[in-house]
DRENFI-377371 format. One line per field, with one value per residue (C-alpha): chain; residue number from 1; x, y, z; residue in three letters. Coordinates in Angstrom, 2 decimals, decimal comma. Layout:
# residues N
ch <- (A  ...);
i <- (NUM  ...);
x <- (X  ...);
y <- (Y  ...);
z <- (Z  ...);
aa <- (ALA  ...);
***
This chain:
# residues 314
ch <- (A  A  A  A  A  A  A  A  A  A  A  A  A  A  A  A  A  A  A  A  A  A  A  A  A  A  A  A  A  A  A  A  A  A  A  A  A  A  A  A  A  A  A  A  A  A  A  A  A  A  A  A  A  A  A  A  A  A  A  A  A  A  A  A  A  A  A  A  A  A  A  A  A  A  A  A  A  A  A  A  A  A  A  A  A  A  A  A  A  A  A  A  A  A  A  A  A  A  A  A  A  A  A  A  A  A  A  A  A  A  A  A  A  A  A  A  A  A  A  A  A  A  A  A  A  A  A  A  A  A  A  A  A  A  A  A  A  A  A  A  A  A  A  A  A  A  A  A  A  A  A  A  A  A  A  A  A  A  A  A  A  A  A  A  A  A  A  A  A  A  A  A  A  A  A  A  A  A  A  A  A  A  A  A  A  A  A  A  A  A  A  A  A  A  A  A  A  A  A  A  A  A  A  A  A  A  A  A  A  A  A  A  A  A  A  A  A  A  A  A  A  A  A  A  A  A  A  A  A  A  A  A  A  A  A  A  A  A  A  A  A  A  A  A  A  A  A  A  A  A  A  A  A  A  A  A  A  A  A  A  A  A  A  A  A  A  A  A  A  A  A  A  A  A  A  A  A  A  A  A  A  A  A  A  A  A  A  A  A  A  A  A  A  A  A  A  A  A  A  A  A  A  A  A  A  A  A  A  A  A  A  A  A  A);
i <- (1  2  3  4  5  6  7  8  9  10  11  12  13  14  15  16  17  18  19  20  21  22  23  24  25  26  27  28  29  30  31  32  33  34  35  36  37  38  39  40  41  42  43  44  45  46  47  48  49  50  51  52  53  54  55  56  57  58  59  60  61  62  63  64  65  66  67  68  69  70  71  72  73  74  75  76  77  78  79  80  81  82  83  84  85  86  87  88  89  90  91  92  93  94  95  96  97  98  99  100  101  102  103  104  105  106  107  108  109  110  111  112  113  114  115  116  117  118  119  120  121  122  123  124  125  126  127  128  129  130  131  132  133  134  135  136  137  138  139  140  141  142  143  144  145  146  147  148  149  150  151  152  153  154  155  156  157  158  159  160  161  162  163  164  165  166  167  168  169  170  171  172  173  174  175  176  177  178  179  180  181  182  183  184  185  186  187  188  189  190  191  192  193  194  195  196  197  198  199  200  201  202  203  204  205  206  207  208  209  210  211  212  213  214  215  216  217  218  219  220  221  222  223  224  225  226  227  228  229  230  231  232  233  234  235  236  237  238  239  240  241  242  243  244  245  246  247  248  249  250  251  252  253  254  255  256  257  258  259  260  261  262  263  264  265  266  267  268  269  270  271  272  273  274  275  276  277  278  279  280  281  282  283  284  285  286  287  288  289  290  291  292  293  294  295  296  297  298  299  300  301  302  303  304  305  306  307  308  309  310  311  312  313  314);
x <- (-118,70  -116,83  -116,35  -119,37  -118,71  -117,88  -120,32  -119,48  -117,45  -114,28  -111,99  -108,40  -105,54  -102,42  -99,48  -100,21  -103,95  -105,09  -108,70  -109,57  -113,10  -114,53  -116,44  -118,60  -119,66  -121,14  -120,74  -121,26  -119,73  -122,77  -123,07  -125,32  -125,19  -123,93  -124,57  -122,86  -120,66  -121,02  -120,06  -119,37  -120,40  -117,01  -118,11  -116,05  -116,12  -114,96  -114,35  -111,38  -110,87  -110,94  -112,53  -114,21  -116,72  -119,90  -120,12  -120,82  -120,73  -123,77  -126,61  -128,47  -130,87  -129,84  -127,83  -124,92  -127,12  -129,62  -126,55  -125,39  -128,49  -129,25  -125,55  -125,91  -129,14  -127,92  -124,55  -125,43  -129,09  -130,08  -131,90  -130,33  -130,53  -127,98  -126,14  -123,22  -121,24  -117,98  -116,01  -115,14  -111,60  -110,44  -108,02  -107,19  -108,98  -106,97  -105,75  -107,33  -110,19  -110,22  -113,08  -114,23  -116,34  -118,47  -119,17  -121,52  -122,30  -125,32  -127,34  -128,86  -132,41  -133,92  -133,12  -130,67  -127,35  -127,54  -124,59  -124,93  -122,75  -120,86  -120,72  -120,05  -119,40  -120,37  -118,79  -120,23  -116,59  -115,97  -114,16  -110,50  -111,03  -112,91  -109,63  -107,29  -109,20  -110,15  -107,93  -107,40  -105,57  -108,49  -110,98  -109,20  -108,88  -112,72  -113,27  -110,92  -113,08  -116,46  -114,67  -113,50  -117,05  -119,18  -122,11  -125,75  -128,73  -131,11  -131,09  -133,27  -133,03  -133,48  -134,59  -134,80  -137,94  -137,81  -137,69  -140,62  -140,34  -139,58  -141,44  -141,41  -143,43  -145,80  -148,83  -150,78  -150,20  -146,54  -147,09  -149,63  -146,59  -146,14  -143,52  -142,84  -142,19  -138,48  -139,46  -141,71  -139,42  -136,81  -139,57  -139,76  -135,92  -136,05  -138,42  -135,57  -132,64  -134,84  -135,86  -132,13  -131,88  -134,88  -137,20  -140,65  -141,97  -142,30  -143,04  -143,06  -142,89  -146,55  -145,47  -147,34  -143,96  -142,10  -145,19  -145,28  -141,45  -142,47  -145,74  -144,35  -142,86  -145,92  -147,74  -145,45  -144,86  -148,81  -148,38  -149,27  -147,27  -147,34  -146,86  -144,33  -144,51  -141,55  -139,55  -140,35  -137,92  -139,86  -140,31  -136,31  -135,68  -138,33  -136,98  -133,86  -133,65  -137,23  -136,49  -133,57  -135,21  -137,97  -135,96  -133,82  -137,37  -138,47  -135,05  -135,73  -138,94  -139,86  -138,13  -136,16  -137,71  -137,44  -138,78  -138,99  -138,16  -136,72  -133,34  -132,97  -133,84  -131,92  -128,63  -128,93  -130,12  -127,46  -124,92  -126,29  -126,36  -122,95  -121,64  -123,11  -121,76  -118,24  -118,41  -117,40  -119,49  -118,31  -120,29  -124,28  -125,57  -128,58  -129,68  -133,19  -134,15  -130,83  -130,76  -128,71  -128,22  -127,90  -127,14  -127,74  -126,32  -128,91  -129,26  -125,73  -125,38  -122,54  -122,65  -123,99  -123,62  -124,80  -126,48  -127,43  -130,55  -130,56  -130,09  -128,89  -125,50  -125,64);
y <- (-25,66  -24,62  -20,90  -19,35  -18,68  -15,62  -13,64  -12,75  -9,25  -7,97  -8,20  -6,75  -9,38  -9,77  -7,41  -3,68  -4,15  -5,58  -6,58  -10,23  -10,99  -14,10  -16,44  -18,40  -22,29  -24,94  -29,16  -31,94  -35,28  -36,94  -40,26  -43,35  -46,24  -49,93  -51,57  -49,65  -48,10  -44,90  -44,76  -41,41  -40,34  -39,41  -37,96  -37,98  -34,87  -35,31  -31,24  -31,69  -35,32  -35,05  -36,93  -34,88  -34,19  -32,71  -29,20  -25,91  -22,06  -20,21  -18,96  -15,93  -15,70  -18,50  -19,07  -21,74  -24,73  -24,35  -24,52  -27,32  -29,62  -28,36  -28,90  -32,64  -33,16  -31,53  -33,73  -37,07  -37,04  -37,76  -35,53  -35,14  -33,63  -31,41  -32,28  -30,95  -27,94  -30,04  -27,06  -24,22  -24,73  -21,73  -21,52  -19,07  -19,15  -16,13  -12,94  -11,48  -14,13  -17,00  -19,67  -20,86  -24,14  -24,50  -28,37  -30,23  -33,70  -34,91  -38,22  -39,25  -40,02  -40,85  -40,60  -41,99  -41,34  -40,57  -39,33  -35,45  -32,56  -32,09  -35,60  -38,66  -41,26  -41,93  -44,21  -45,20  -45,50  -46,10  -42,72  -44,34  -45,71  -42,27  -40,28  -42,22  -41,67  -37,75  -35,75  -32,81  -32,56  -30,01  -32,83  -35,53  -32,97  -32,63  -36,38  -36,81  -34,25  -36,12  -39,51  -37,94  -36,50  -37,77  -39,14  -37,65  -39,81  -36,93  -33,40  -30,28  -26,73  -24,18  -20,69  -17,29  -15,46  -12,88  -9,17  -7,79  -4,12  -2,54  -3,66  -0,24  0,91  -2,00  -0,83  -4,53  -7,68  -8,33  -12,29  -10,70  -8,55  -9,70  -9,59  -6,40  -5,98  -7,40  -10,10  -11,40  -11,13  -12,92  -15,94  -16,59  -16,83  -19,00  -21,94  -22,97  -22,93  -24,95  -27,47  -27,98  -29,86  -32,19  -30,28  -31,95  -31,23  -27,92  -26,35  -22,65  -20,60  -19,59  -16,22  -14,85  -13,80  -17,11  -18,61  -15,92  -16,77  -20,80  -20,23  -19,92  -23,46  -24,77  -23,60  -25,13  -28,26  -28,70  -29,35  -28,12  -26,09  -27,87  -25,10  -25,35  -22,94  -24,11  -22,82  -19,49  -16,72  -17,06  -20,97  -21,25  -18,67  -20,48  -24,02  -24,09  -27,59  -28,32  -26,43  -28,50  -31,84  -30,72  -29,24  -32,78  -34,61  -32,84  -33,63  -37,20  -37,48  -39,14  -36,71  -33,57  -30,33  -26,82  -24,91  -21,09  -19,35  -16,16  -14,46  -15,36  -18,94  -19,98  -18,87  -20,42  -23,46  -24,24  -23,06  -25,09  -28,13  -27,42  -27,29  -30,46  -32,21  -30,62  -29,14  -25,64  -23,78  -20,07  -17,18  -18,13  -15,05  -15,19  -12,45  -12,40  -15,30  -16,79  -20,42  -23,59  -26,73  -28,88  -32,43  -35,39  -38,60  -39,33  -36,73  -35,45  -32,63  -33,25  -30,46  -26,78  -24,78  -21,11  -19,93  -16,15  -14,98  -16,45  -13,64  -14,48  -14,20  -12,87);
z <- (166,82  163,61  163,08  161,07  157,14  155,76  153,40  149,72  149,67  149,49  152,20  153,07  153,05  151,60  151,36  151,42  152,53  149,18  148,47  148,20  146,72  148,68  146,43  148,85  148,09  150,02  150,15  152,20  153,19  151,95  153,58  153,93  156,12  155,62  158,97  161,51  158,70  157,13  153,28  151,94  148,36  146,10  142,74  139,68  137,74  133,95  133,34  136,17  136,05  139,96  142,66  145,30  147,54  146,35  146,44  144,42  144,46  146,23  143,51  144,05  146,72  148,85  152,20  152,60  153,65  150,97  148,34  149,86  149,73  146,01  145,16  146,52  144,71  141,02  141,39  143,09  142,45  146,28  148,40  151,86  155,16  156,99  160,15  161,79  160,32  159,35  158,84  155,69  153,37  151,15  148,46  145,59  142,25  140,48  141,82  144,72  144,52  147,06  146,99  150,44  150,97  154,15  154,34  156,34  157,22  155,10  155,28  152,09  151,63  148,53  144,94  142,61  140,73  136,92  134,98  134,36  132,95  136,22  137,54  135,48  138,49  142,20  144,45  148,06  150,14  153,84  155,12  154,79  151,25  150,25  151,76  149,64  146,54  146,56  144,71  147,00  150,70  151,62  151,18  153,03  156,19  155,80  155,66  158,54  160,50  159,63  160,86  164,10  165,09  167,51  165,38  166,75  166,98  166,85  165,81  166,53  165,03  168,04  166,41  168,37  167,07  163,89  164,56  166,06  166,66  170,12  173,09  174,62  171,50  172,03  174,03  174,37  175,94  175,13  174,53  171,50  169,78  166,30  163,82  162,01  158,08  158,37  160,83  158,39  155,61  158,14  158,47  154,91  154,87  157,38  155,38  152,83  155,24  158,05  155,36  154,54  157,87  157,06  159,59  159,83  163,51  164,77  168,13  169,64  172,93  173,17  172,20  168,89  167,28  168,14  166,24  163,55  163,03  162,13  160,71  156,70  157,40  158,94  156,16  153,50  155,64  156,00  159,41  163,13  165,76  169,17  172,11  174,45  177,82  179,35  176,89  177,13  178,84  181,90  181,76  181,44  184,23  186,53  185,82  183,58  184,23  182,96  180,12  179,05  179,72  177,44  174,41  174,77  174,93  171,76  169,96  170,40  168,66  165,63  162,64  162,90  164,78  164,80  167,95  167,97  171,50  173,00  173,41  177,33  176,73  173,86  175,03  178,52  177,25  174,94  177,24  179,84  177,88  176,48  180,08  181,12  177,80  178,36  175,02  173,93  171,56  172,46  172,59  172,74  171,85  169,36  167,23  165,91  163,48  164,38  164,91  166,79  164,93  168,16  167,74  170,62  171,29  173,83  175,94  175,67  173,29  170,77  168,95  168,69  165,18  165,12  162,02  162,01  160,45  157,05  154,52  151,23  150,21  146,88);
aa <- (MET  SER  LYS  ALA  PRO  GLY  LYS  VAL  GLY  SER  ARG  THR  GLY  GLY  LYS  GLY  GLY  SER  ARG  VAL  ARG  VAL  VAL  PRO  ALA  ALA  GLY  ALA  VAL  LEU  TYR  ARG  MET  ASP  GLY  ASP  THR  PRO  ARG  CYS  ALA  VAL  VAL  HIS  ARG  PRO  ARG  TYR  ASP  ASP  TRP  SER  LEU  PRO  LYS  GLY  LYS  VAL  ASP  ALA  GLY  GLU  SER  LEU  PRO  VAL  THR  ALA  VAL  ARG  GLU  ILE  ALA  GLU  GLU  THR  GLY  PHE  THR  ALA  ALA  LEU  GLU  SER  ARG  ILE  GLY  THR  THR  ALA  TYR  PRO  LEU  LYS  ALA  ASN  THR  ARG  LYS  GLU  VAL  THR  TYR  TRP  SER  ALA  LEU  ALA  HIS  GLY  GLY  GLY  PHE  GLU  PRO  ASN  SER  GLU  VAL  ASP  GLU  ILE  ARG  TRP  LEU  PRO  VAL  ASP  GLN  ALA  ARG  GLU  LEU  VAL  SER  TYR  SER  LEU  ASP  ARG  LYS  ILE  LEU  SER  ARG  PHE  ALA  ASP  ALA  ARG  PRO  ALA  ASP  SER  VAL  LEU  LEU  LEU  VAL  ARG  HIS  ALA  LYS  ALA  GLY  SER  ARG  SER  GLU  TRP  SER  GLY  ASP  ASP  THR  LEU  ARG  PRO  LEU  ASP  LYS  SER  GLY  ARG  THR  GLN  ALA  GLU  LEU  LEU  VAL  PRO  MET  LEU  ARG  ALA  PHE  GLY  VAL  ARG  ARG  LEU  PHE  SER  ALA  PRO  ARG  VAL  ARG  CYS  GLU  GLN  THR  LEU  ALA  PRO  LEU  ALA  ASP  GLU  LEU  GLY  VAL  GLY  MET  GLY  THR  GLU  PRO  ALA  LEU  THR  ASP  GLU  GLY  TYR  LEU  ASP  ASP  PRO  VAL  ALA  ALA  ARG  ARG  ARG  LEU  VAL  GLU  LEU  ALA  ALA  GLY  ASN  GLY  VAL  ALA  ALA  VAL  SER  SER  GLN  GLY  THR  ALA  ILE  PRO  GLY  MET  VAL  GLU  ASP  LEU  ALA  ALA  LEU  ALA  GLY  ILE  SER  VAL  GLY  SER  THR  SER  THR  LYS  LYS  ALA  GLY  ALA  TRP  GLY  LEU  GLY  PHE  ASP  GLY  GLU  THR  LEU  VAL  TYR  ALA  ASP  TYR  TYR  PRO  SER  PRO  LEU  PRO  LEU  LEU);
***
């Protein structure tokens, strides 16, 4: 799992504890398949006369995944669905200012390139040729990571429900405890982030707060939401094997799925799947409205990327 990217703001660094301003940006190794070979998009920017991967700075109100998809569309004309997070590069812009660019692998879908104010040419190349063409060593490192990653044949977003107040202050049936004001805001902010991963199918543990977490996305997509009793905290604790099996089944369906669950089941399932696959994902603690991007090769977990509650970076 790649390290979670930092947020905008000043950081202490350099000699004498000087403050460093971080400018966040996002991009991707945008690819499409040519038989069994991925071909990666490399763009030429006339302003700099360079060849690079599509990327750009965060706009106000955006999370990093949303930035990545928007920049892909603006520079290449293609819509895309994010997959695994590849890593974050950093380089100085000027004194006490550093730019940090977080990259994903991203599968191209519809669209088509037309020259624009930022990009006047695009080339779709095998990874080795893309590495030779790009102008910067940091882009070559990102392309190498893309080439070395084990590909996933299915993707699922596993989302913890948003904030729902204190359980001790709720006198009714806990399955009916709804989102509070902050939780409803988190649920709305999840919509563009989950859409950046191409989510089309929705499922929820039978808890009102879980269902309400994905309800704004269900409304926007115009789809229903399946109910998954095995993916509650109690369901996982009673039968963790059945819970994991059901999660893998949901991932294998037609199109990317998002599943809303709870704070015991999610870390447990992620930790179990990682252990079975022999991969390290670090801490599996999941905050309210946090999400895991999970990629599977068949029934085997190949990556697990954690995304905190999708608050805007600017």
